[in-house]
C-alpha positions in Angstrom: -96.6 183.0 21.4 -95.9 185.0 18.0 -98.5 185.5 14.9 -101.2 183.1 16.1 -102.3 181.2 19.2 -102.4 177.8 19.6 -105.9 176.0 18.9 -106.6 173.7 22.0 -109.6 171.1 21.1 -111.2 169.0 24.3 -112.4 165.5 23.4 -115.0 165.6 26.3 -116.2 168.2 28.7 -116.4 165.7 32.0 -115.2 167.0 35.4 -112.3 167.7 34.0 -112.5 169.0 30.2 -115.5 171.6 31.9 -112.6 172.6 34.3 -110.3 173.2 31.4 -112.8 174.8 28.6 -113.8 177.3 31.3 -110.1 178.2 32.1 -109.4 178.4 28.2 -112.4 180.6 27.6 -111.7 183.1 30.8 -108.2 183.8 28.8 -104.9 182.2 28.2 -102.4 184.7 26.0 -101.1 181.9 23.4 -104.1 179.6 23.6 -107.8 179.3 22.3 -110.3 176.8 22.8 -111.5 175.8 19.2 -113.3 173.0 19.3 -114.9 170.4 21.2 -116.4 167.2 20.9 -119.1 165.8 23.2 -122.2 163.2 23.2 -124.6 165.5 25.1 -124.2 169.0 22.8 -127.4 170.4 25.1 -125.2 169.5 27.9 -122.4 170.6 27.2 -124.0 174.2 26.3 -125.2 174.3 29.5 -121.6 174.4 30.6 -120.3 176.4 27.6 -122.8 178.9 26.7 -120.1 180.0 23.1 -120.5 176.7 21.9 -121.7 176.5 18.3 -120.6 180.2 18.2 -117.2 180.6 19.2 -116.4 177.2 19.7 -117.0 174.5 17.3 -118.7 171.3 18.1 -117.1 168.3 16.0 -116.6 164.4 15.8 -114.1 163.1 17.6 -112.3 162.2 14.1 -112.2 165.9 13.1 -110.7 167.7 16.4 -106.9 167.1 14.6 -108.3 168.6 11.5 -109.6 171.9 13.3 -106.8 172.4 16.1 -103.5 171.9 16.9 -103.6 170.3 19.9 -106.1 167.8 21.4 -106.5 166.9 25.1 -108.2 163.8 25.7 -110.8 163.9 28.5 -112.6 160.7 27.9 -113.6 157.0 28.8 -110.8 154.7 28.2 -112.9 153.2 25.4 -113.0 156.0 23.2 -109.1 156.5 23.5 -108.5 155.5 20.0 -110.8 157.5 18.3 -109.7 160.5 19.4 -105.5 159.4 19.4 -105.5 157.7 15.9 -106.5 161.1 13.8 -104.5 163.1 16.3 -101.2 161.3 15.7 -101.7 160.4 12.1 -102.4 164.1 11.7 -99.2 165.2 13.0 -100.8 167.6 16.0 -99.7 167.6 19.6 -102.0 165.0 21.4 -102.7 165.1 25.3 -104.0 162.1 26.5 -105.5 161.5 30.5 -106.4 157.9 30.2 -102.4 157.5 30.2 -103.0 153.8 30.8 -104.3 153.3 27.7 -101.2 154.5 26.2 -99.9 151.7 27.3 -102.2 149.3 25.5 -101.8 150.9 22.3 -98.7 152.1 22.2 -98.2 151.5 18.5 -99.1 155.1 18.5 -95.8 156.3 20.2 -94.4 154.6 17.2 -96.3 156.1 14.6 -95.9 159.6 16.1 -92.4 159.4 15.4 -93.3 158.8 12.1 -96.1 161.8 11.4 -94.4 164.2 13.3 -97.0 164.0 16.2 -96.1 164.8 19.9 -97.7 163.0 22.6 -97.4 164.8 26.0 -98.7 163.2 29.0 -99.5 166.0 31.8 -97.8 165.8 35.5 -101.9 165.0 36.7 -101.8 164.0 40.3 -98.1 163.2 40.4 -95.6 165.6 42.2 -92.4 164.8 41.5 -92.4 163.9 38.2 -89.8 165.5 36.9 -87.6 164.2 39.4 -88.4 160.8 38.4 -87.9 161.8 34.9 -84.6 163.4 35.8 -83.5 160.4 37.8 -84.0 158.2 34.5 -81.5 159.6 32.9 -79.3 157.6 34.9 -80.1 154.2 37.0 -83.4 153.7 38.4 -83.3 150.7 40.8 -86.7 150.6 41.6 -90.1 152.6 41.9 -92.7 151.7 44.0 -96.1 153.3 44.1 -99.0 152.8 47.1 -102.3 154.1 46.4 -104.9 154.8 48.7 -108.5 155.7 47.9 -111.9 156.0 49.2 -114.1 153.2 48.2 -116.5 155.3 45.7 -112.7 156.4 44.0 -112.5 152.4 42.8 -115.8 152.0 42.1 -116.7 150.1 39.0 -113.1 148.9 38.5 -113.2 145.8 36.2 -110.3 144.3 38.0 -112.8 144.5 41.5 -115.4 142.6 39.1 -113.1 140.0 37.7 -111.4 139.0 41.2 -115.1 139.1 42.9 -113.9 142.3 45.5 -116.4 143.7 47.2 -116.3 147.1 48.7 -119.5 147.8 50.3 -120.0 148.6 53.7 -115.9 148.9 54.4 -115.1 149.2 57.6 -111.2 148.8 57.5 -108.6 149.5 54.8 -108.3 146.9 52.1 -105.6 146.1 49.6 -107.4 145.0 46.7 -104.2 145.2 44.1 -100.7 144.3 44.2 -98.7 143.7 41.1 -97.1 145.7 38.2 -98.0 149.2 37.0 -99.5 147.6 33.4 -101.5 145.2 35.4 -102.9 148.0 37.6 -103.5 150.4 35.1 -105.3 147.2 32.7 -107.4 146.6 35.9 -108.5 150.1 36.5 -108.8 151.9 33.8 -110.6 155.0 35.6 -108.3 155.3 38.6 -104.6 154.8 37.8 -103.7 156.9 35.0 -101.2 158.4 37.8 -99.5 154.9 37.8 -99.1 154.7 34.2 -97.5 158.3 33.5 -95.1 157.0 36.7 -94.1 154.0 34.9 -93.6 156.2 31.8 -91.8 158.3 33.2 -89.5 155.9 34.9 -88.6 152.4 34.8 -91.4 151.0 32.3 -94.9 149.5 33.3 -94.0 146.2 34.1 -90.7 147.0 36.5 -92.7 149.6 38.5 -94.7 148.1 41.2 -98.3 149.0 42.5 -100.5 148.7 45.5 -104.1 149.6 46.0 -106.1 150.1 48.7 -109.5 151.1 49.6 -109.6 152.9 52.6 -113.2 154.2 53.9 -111.5 156.5 56.6 -110.2 158.8 53.6 -111.5 161.6 52.0 -108.7 162.2 49.2 -106.6 159.9 47.1 -103.2 159.4 48.7 -100.6 158.4 46.7 -97.1 157.5 47.9 -94.1 156.9 45.4 -90.8 155.9 46.2 -87.4 156.1 43.8 -84.3 154.2 44.8 -82.0 155.4 41.9 -78.0 156.1 41.4 -78.4 159.6 41.6 -80.7 159.8 44.4 -83.2 158.1 46.9 -86.6 160.4 47.2 -90.1 159.0 48.6 -93.4 161.7 47.6 -96.9 161.3 49.1 -99.7 163.4 47.4 -102.7 163.9 48.8 -105.4 165.3 46.3 -108.7 166.4 46.7 -111.4 164.4 44.3 -113.2 166.6 41.7 -116.7 166.1 40.8 -115.8 162.9 39.4 -114.1 160.7 42.9 -111.8 158.7 40.4 -109.8 162.0 39.4 -108.1 164.5 41.7 -109.0 168.4 41.4 -105.3 169.0 40.3 -105.7 167.1 37.2 -107.7 170.1 35.2 -105.0 171.9 36.5 -102.0 170.4 35.1 -103.7 170.2 31.8 -103.7 173.9 31.7 -100.3 174.2 33.4 -98.9 171.9 30.4 -100.9 173.7 27.7 -99.5 177.3 28.9 -95.8 175.8 29.0 -96.4 175.1 25.2 -96.7 179.0 24.7 -95.1 180.6 27.4 -91.7 182.3 27.4 -90.6 181.1 30.8 -91.1 177.4 31.5 -89.6 176.3 35.2 -89.1 172.3 35.0 -88.1 169.9 32.9 
């Protein structure tokens, strides 16, 4: 990419963060992994031997000072701790907890003032480009039906609040039917894909979402239907879960593709 590489900082080294770190360490022209923010330094060192040598270990609030791009791979509760410094510093901020962006939309207004850019990777959402293109015209409706193995929904606040048990489930069970905003709020570790879809299209309040727990599934399945003045289309995505059953393997690859798009001479897709 010209004179120097983009310095990338990772907030979190969970299933997604580890894979992104490994691929950056393997070498991508124009990108260099500069710093990570982790809670357990020793565990992180086992996954990244260069940690503390060529790669700095820092606090969440310091990532933006050391890096050009900050990638957030954290539990939802820590979102603002990394997002605010990145936006205030005018850096490129790449959130994976997209549902939290709906709850902290003041950051988008702030980015307009500071010159920061908030880039959401495509993640599990094949066809996001088509939704964004359709949104340049008129989209009449967007509907998403997500089906996951019960373990992929375990621990969601919505299930606890409504007394919904997924123990010993023998048949598919619909556990949510509402807006993408409500879904992202009730399933903060599970439905970032719905939040991304809503931001690409007609917004979190008009995007309709169903969530099913299906004990027969091994993969996370998303079916999306879009009706617009330019096209009517549907998409089905079956994502292989990562080490974290709430997240698909394709999520880390999507982050790498998004980072590569920042420095590549050729970028395919809008």
